[in-house]
Phi, psi and omega in degrees: 000144180283133181300329177288322174295318175295320174299321179292320176301311182295319183296319182288320175300316176294322174300312181296314180301313179301312183297318176305315185284335187299328179295307179290323186279350183055045168234170177246158182233127185228170179239138175235133181214134176221114182055242180266000182264136170220158169230132189300309180219138173238125186252119178245123176227111183060235181270005190257140174233131180235138181255139182224124179244124178268126183231134181245358180225194179274343175289117185244124171224122182235024177298339174295318179298314182298314180301314181301318178300325181291000000 
């Protein structure tokens, strides 16, 4: 299987699970992108915000997470 395809499947599965759970868990799920930086999921629950970047392989690029923190 191609690693890029596998990564998209994993990201989609996690996103579907988060959205499915968001109704009962009373949280919201968002996506963040600014120019070339992105974060896969932003989860908001009450006053808390969690940024989640999904990685399914060895190649790690976290510039989106750093940009989001700024």
